[in-house]
C-alpha positions in Angstrom: 68.7 -75.5 -104.9 71.0 -72.5 -105.0 73.0 -71.3 -108.0 76.5 -70.0 -107.9 77.4 -66.6 -109.3 79.0 -68.2 -112.3 75.8 -70.3 -113.0 73.6 -67.1 -112.7 75.9 -65.3 -115.1 75.8 -68.2 -117.6 72.0 -68.2 -117.4 71.8 -64.4 -117.8 74.1 -64.5 -120.9 72.2 -67.3 -122.5 68.9 -65.5 -121.9 70.3 -62.3 -123.4 71.6 -64.2 -126.4 68.1 -65.7 -127.0 66.4 -62.3 -126.7 68.9 -60.7 -129.1 68.5 -63.4 -131.7 64.7 -63.0 -131.5 65.0 -59.3 -131.8 67.2 -59.5 -134.8 64.8 -61.9 -136.5 61.9 -59.4 -136.0 63.7 -56.3 -137.4 63.3 -55.6 -141.1 64.0 -52.8 -143.5 61.0 -51.3 -145.3 61.4 -50.5 -149.1 62.1 -46.9 -148.2 64.9 -47.9 -145.9 63.2 -47.4 -142.5 63.7 -50.0 -139.8 60.5 -51.9 -139.0 60.1 -54.1 -135.9 57.5 -56.9 -136.1 55.5 -57.0 -132.9 54.5 -60.6 -132.2 53.2 -60.2 -128.6 51.1 -57.6 -126.9 51.1 -57.0 -123.2 47.7 -58.0 -122.0 48.1 -57.3 -118.3 45.0 -56.0 -116.5 44.8 -52.2 -116.3 45.3 -52.3 -112.5 48.7 -54.0 -113.1 49.8 -51.7 -116.0 48.9 -48.5 -114.2 47.1 -47.2 -117.4 43.6 -46.5 -118.6 41.4 -49.2 -120.2 40.4 -48.6 -123.8 37.9 -51.4 -124.4 
């Protein structure tokens, strides 16, 4: 199955809308006025895929 350019654009826009809505839901102001972002998922890729150093 192949998608047309219009279908790809529609899917990309819908995906962006979903991500933006989730980001807005996870941003809060602390009592002192600072922005806080709630982290609900942590990247758990193996070190070899991240290119970093393991800290186990």
